[in-house]
C-alpha positions as CSV (number, residue, x, y, z in Angstrom):
1,M,-68.2,62.4,-102.9
2,K,-69.4,60.0,-105.6
3,S,-67.0,61.5,-108.2
4,E,-64.1,60.9,-105.8
5,V,-65.1,57.3,-105.3
6,L,-65.3,56.8,-109.1
7,L,-61.8,58.4,-109.5
8,K,-60.4,56.0,-106.8
9,A,-62.1,53.1,-108.5
10,R,-60.4,54.0,-111.8
11,D,-57.1,54.2,-109.9
12,L,-57.8,50.8,-108.5
13,R,-58.6,49.5,-111.9
14,E,-55.2,50.7,-113.2
15,M,-53.4,49.1,-110.3
16,L,-55.2,45.8,-110.8
17,L,-54.3,45.8,-114.5
18,K,-50.6,45.8,-113.5
19,L,-51.0,42.6,-111.3
20,P,-49.7,39.3,-112.6
21,E,-53.0,37.6,-111.9
22,V,-54.8,39.9,-114.1
23,S,-52.3,39.8,-117.0
24,R,-52.2,36.0,-116.7
25,Y,-56.0,35.8,-116.9
26,Q,-56.2,38.2,-119.9
27,K,-53.5,36.2,-121.7
28,A,-55.4,33.0,-120.9
29,I,-58.7,34.5,-122.2
30,D,-57.0,35.5,-125.5
31,E,-55.5,32.0,-126.0
32,Y,-58.8,30.4,-125.1
33,K,-60.8,32.5,-127.5
34,S,-58.4,31.5,-130.3
35,D,-58.6,27.7,-129.5
36,S,-61.9,26.2,-130.6
37,V,-60.8,22.8,-129.3
38,A,-60.4,24.1,-125.7
39,Q,-63.7,26.0,-126.0
40,G,-65.4,22.8,-127.0
41,I,-63.9,20.7,-124.3
42,L,-64.8,23.2,-121.5
43,N,-68.3,23.7,-122.9
44,D,-69.0,20.0,-123.2
45,L,-67.4,19.3,-119.8
46,Q,-69.5,22.0,-118.1
47,N,-72.7,20.7,-119.7
48,Q,-72.0,17.1,-118.7
49,M,-71.1,18.2,-115.2
50,H,-74.4,20.1,-114.9
51,K,-76.3,17.1,-116.2
52,V,-74.6,14.8,-113.7
53,Q,-75.3,17.2,-110.9
54,Y,-78.9,17.6,-111.9
55,L,-79.4,13.8,-112.0
56,E,-77.8,13.4,-108.6
57,A,-79.9,16.2,-107.2
58,M,-83.1,14.6,-108.5
59,G,-82.0,11.2,-107.0
60,Q,-81.8,9.6,-110.4
61,P,-79.1,7.0,-111.2
62,L,-76.3,7.9,-113.5
63,E,-76.3,5.9,-116.6
64,P,-73.0,4.2,-117.6
65,E,-72.9,6.4,-120.7
66,D,-73.1,9.6,-118.6
67,K,-70.2,8.3,-116.5
68,R,-68.2,7.4,-119.6
69,V,-68.8,10.7,-121.3
70,L,-67.8,12.6,-118.1
71,A,-64.6,10.5,-117.8
72,T,-63.7,11.1,-121.5
73,L,-64.3,14.8,-121.2
74,Q,-62.2,15.0,-118.0
75,Q,-59.4,13.2,-119.8
76,S,-59.6,15.5,-122.7
77,F,-59.5,18.5,-120.3
78,S,-56.5,17.1,-118.5
79,L,-54.6,16.9,-121.8
80,N,-55.5,20.4,-123.1
81,R,-52.9,23.0,-122.0
82,V,-55.1,26.0,-123.0
83,A,-58.1,24.7,-121.1
84,I,-56.0,24.0,-118.0
85,E,-54.3,27.4,-118.1
86,F,-57.6,29.1,-118.6
87,T,-59.2,27.5,-115.6
88,Q,-56.2,28.0,-113.4
89,A,-55.8,31.6,-114.4
90,Y,-59.5,32.2,-113.9
91,D,-59.4,30.6,-110.4
92,Q,-56.4,32.8,-109.4
93,F,-58.1,35.9,-110.8
94,M,-61.3,35.2,-108.9
95,Q,-59.4,34.7,-105.7
96,L,-57.9,38.1,-106.2
97,M,-61.3,39.7,-106.9
98,E,-62.8,38.0,-103.9
99,E,-60.0,39.5,-101.7
100,V,-60.6,43.0,-103.3
101,Y,-64.3,42.7,-102.8
102,R,-63.9,41.7,-99.1
103,T,-61.6,44.6,-98.6
104,L,-63.9,47.1,-100.3
105,M,-67.2,45.8,-98.9
106,P,-66.5,44.5,-95.4
107,I,-69.6,42.8,-94.2
108,D,-69.8,42.4,-90.4
109,E,-70.9,38.9,-89.9
110,P,-71.5,37.8,-86.4
111,E,-68.7,35.6,-85.2
112,E,-69.7,32.1,-84.4
113,E,-69.1,31.2,-80.8
114,E,-67.3,28.0,-80.1
115,H,-70.0,25.6,-79.3
116,V,-69.3,22.4,-77.3
117,H,-71.8,19.7,-78.1
118,G,-72.9,17.5,-75.3
119,E,-75.8,15.7,-73.8
120,H,-77.5,18.9,-73.0
121,C,-77.1,20.5,-76.4
122,D,-80.6,21.4,-77.6
123,H,-80.4,23.0,-80.9
124,G,-81.9,20.1,-82.8
125,H,-79.3,18.0,-84.4
126,D,-77.6,14.6,-84.1
127,H,-74.3,14.4,-82.4
128,D,-72.6,12.0,-84.8
129,H,-72.1,14.3,-87.8
130,D,-69.6,17.0,-88.8
131,H,-70.3,20.1,-86.8
132,D,-69.8,22.7,-89.5
133,H,-73.6,23.3,-89.6
134,G,-73.7,23.2,-93.4
135,H,-71.2,25.9,-93.8
136,G,-68.2,23.7,-94.7
137,R,-64.8,25.0,-95.6
138,E,-64.6,27.2,-98.7
139,D,-62.4,24.6,-100.4
140,D,-65.0,21.9,-99.8
141,R,-67.7,23.9,-101.7
142,R,-65.7,24.1,-104.8
143,S,-65.4,21.2,-107.2
144,G,-64.0,20.9,-110.7
145,P,-63.7,23.7,-113.2
146,S,-66.4,26.2,-112.3
147,I,-65.8,29.0,-114.7
148,I,-67.6,31.5,-116.8
149,I,-66.6,31.1,-120.4
150,P,-66.2,34.4,-122.2
């Protein structure tokens, strides 16, 4: 049984390699690896974004210099075709991989029942906030280029 699964996995790999999302991502990786400017921009931008996120999480104020550096790096990113293509291709590739994963590994999550909040609602929250209970939409949880640099 295990060998059959591995054979099917190899077949899936061959099929995936033929998809435009995969070939676009591979081409973007190759271009990115040969462009030290794009590598520097993305690396510096990620580092600065992590620094800003850390400071915000710690409740510390952002220094004007941190804001300036972030704005400068974002501007550099927006002007670099290779960096933009790399992040877009990566995002598209990851969407594909998430779909494949969800198909291969379906996880039965309990469906949330529609809940009407009213005066007798007693599960411990205010009634004047967004009722997504911290889950949010998937699009809301993503911000900026969040990539793994090869």
